[in-house]
N, C-alpha and C positions, 0 to 999 in steps of 0.2 A: 716274294709273294706269300710264302708260308707264314711269315710273321704277320702280314696284313690279314690273312685268313684267321689266324689265332686271335687277333684283336677283335675282328668282326664277330667271331663266335663268342668271345668273352663278353662283349657288350650285349649279345642276344641271349646269353645263358643265365641260368638262375643262380649258379654258384661255381666255384672253382672245380668242385668235384663233378658237377654236370659238364663243365668244359672238358675235363679229362676224359669222361665217358664219350663225349662227342668226338674228340680227336681220335680216340681208339677206334671208334666205329668207322671213321673215315680213313683209318690207316695212317694218320699223320704221326711221324716220328721225328726225333731230333736228327741232326746230320750225322752221317757216318764219318769216321776219321781213321787215320793210320798213325800208329805210335811212332814217334821219331826215334825212340830208343831201340825198340825191338822190330819195327816194321810190321807189326801185327795190325790187321784191319779189324776195326770195331764197328759193327753195324749200329745205326742209330736206334735208340730205344724209345719206348713210349714216354711221353712227358709225365713227370711226377708233379705233385703239388709244389714242391720246392723249385723245380726247374721252371714251372710256369710263373711262379712269383718273381723269380729273377728276370725272366723275359718281359713280363708285364710292367716291371719297375725299371727297366733299362732306360737310362736317361737319353740315350741316342734314339731309341725307338719311340719314346713319347715326346720327342722334339725339344728337349731342354738343352741338348748339346748338338751342334751341327756336325754333319758327316759329309765330307767331300762337297762342300758348298751347299 
């Protein structure tokens, strides 16, 4: 659902920087994770321009590559 929200906000926004501001205002962060090597928990951070670029160009998310049927 978070990815859908990001795409909706991207289509409605004026620029990537505007999208970053919008996501920060809404408190939207990347997922948290635990390091397999050390077991340290890392909280999800706010999206950067580079992170959004990768997400918005992900071939699975934009429908170019099927995922689980």
